[in-house]
N, C-alpha and C positions, 0 to 999 in steps of 0.2 A: 677716286666718286666708290661710291657700295655698288659690291657684285649681292647682296644678301638675297635683290627682289627674283636673278637668278639660280640661284640655291634655291632660293624653296621652291616655283616653278620648277625645278629639277625634279627634285623631291616630290611632290602634288605628284608627278609622273607617272614615275618610277612607282609613287605607291600605287597609281592607281593600273600601272602592269602587273604591278606583283597579286592584284586580284584579278583581275579578265582577262592580264596576256598578253607583251608585245604586235598587239597589230601583220599582218604578214604584212612583207617587202621592205622590213624599219630593219635598218644597220643598230642595234644598242651593244653600248660598254658591255663589255663584262668583266672587267677591275676597274680598279680609281684612276688611275692611273691611266686609261682607257676615254677615263668620260672628259680628263682633262679637256677640252678647244673642244667636243663632241657638241654640233650641234643639229637640228630637228627641223626644220621651217615649220610641218603639216602637223602640228608642233607650240609651232613657237619657239622653241627655246633656241637661244645662241650661241652659247656656248663660251664659258670661261677661261681662255686662251692661256691663263698665270697655272702654270702648275705652283709659282712662288703662295697664290690665294688658295687656291683647290687640295690643302694637307690639311691633317687631323691636325697639326701642330701653331697650326694659324691660332690667333688669341682673337681672332673676332668671328671667320668662319668652321673653326677645327669641327663642334657639336653636328654642326648643318652634312657635315662633311662627314662627317663618321656619321650620318644618319642616312645621306646619302649611300658611302660606300655598302653597310647591311643590306638598303635597299637591291642593290645591283647585285649580289649574291642569289638574289631570289627572284632576279630572272626571269621569265623560261615563255618562248615565241605560244599565238593566241593553242596553239594545239594539243600541246603537250599536257600547256593546266586544263585545255578541255576531256583530251583521256583521260588523267585522277579517277573525273568521275565524284571528285566529295565534292561537297559542300563546303565554305570554309562556314564555321558556324566561332561568330566573335565571343561567346562567351567560355567555350575553352579555349583556354589558353597551348598554343605551339609545343607541340614536343622536343625537349630539347636535342640541338646538333651533338650527335655519336663522333664523338670526336676517338681516329683511335689511338687508342697509346702504342706510341712505338718503344718493342722490345729490343735489345741489341742480342745477336747470335749469338752472346757467353750467359745471356737470363736465360735464351730461348731452352740454351744445350744446359742447365745447367736445371732447368724447369722438366724436360728431357729424361737425363736420369736419377733426380727426384723418382717418378714418377713410374721408370725403368724396375725402380727400387722399391718401391711399391706395389707393382704388379708379383717383384721376386720372393717378397716376403710369399704374400700373398697364395704363391702357388708353392711355397715351401709344407706354408696353412694347407693347405688343400692336399699334400701328396703326406704328409703324417695322419691326414684322413685318415687314406685314402689305404697308406697299408696297417692302423689301426683295423681300420674295417678289414681287410685283407687279412688280415694275424685271426680273427675274431673266428672268423669266416671260415678258416682252415682250422679254428680251432674243433667249432662248432660241426666239421666232417667228421672231424679225427675220431672224435663222441661219439655221433652218430653210426658208425663203421663200427664204433666198440663195440655201441647198443647193438645193434646189426647181426655180430656174432655174438655174446650174450646171449640175445635171442636161439639165433640158429642150433643153439648149444644148449637151451633151454630145450628150443622142441624136440631134438635129439631124444636129450635124456629122456621128453614125457613118454615119445615113443617106444623106450625102450622098456620104461616103464609100462604102458600094454602093454607089450609083449608079453612082459615075464608074467605076469596077474594074468590073463588070456590061457598063458599054457597053463596056468595053477587051473585051472576053471574055472574063476572068481567072476563071479560077474558085475558087473562097478553099476555101480548106483550113485548119481545125480546130489548130491551132498549142498543142503544153505546153507 
């Protein structure tokens, strides 16, 4: 005796519930295992009581069981469906589910070590730049001090020359 009609009824009901949400007060299956034997008299579902038939590998029912399994994953209560505030647009394709990529502790540690080494190299480069700038600044300060000493010496020499000229009674003239 074929149970295809029962599978199709479950698929149609779950498809409807995926769009509108599961009505309040209805207990619905959350996994394929829970769907075996699940019945809902209010919607005319009597349930398929055999795990042997409710398998993805079953030669006759396997494809529809797989479709039902995918629909079960999207079942939510009406309150959660309404809260999202998004209207389903049949022209848009749903975004692919983001699967978490598992990384071993060793690979995470290695990635952290590589990142640390990259930061260390960047830090060394910045320190070298800082030291070069510091040396340039020190050199510029020494040059400035030497120039200031020369200026002071030239001012003193200029003042003494002016004193000598004034002492001889000569008048200073501006020469262009």
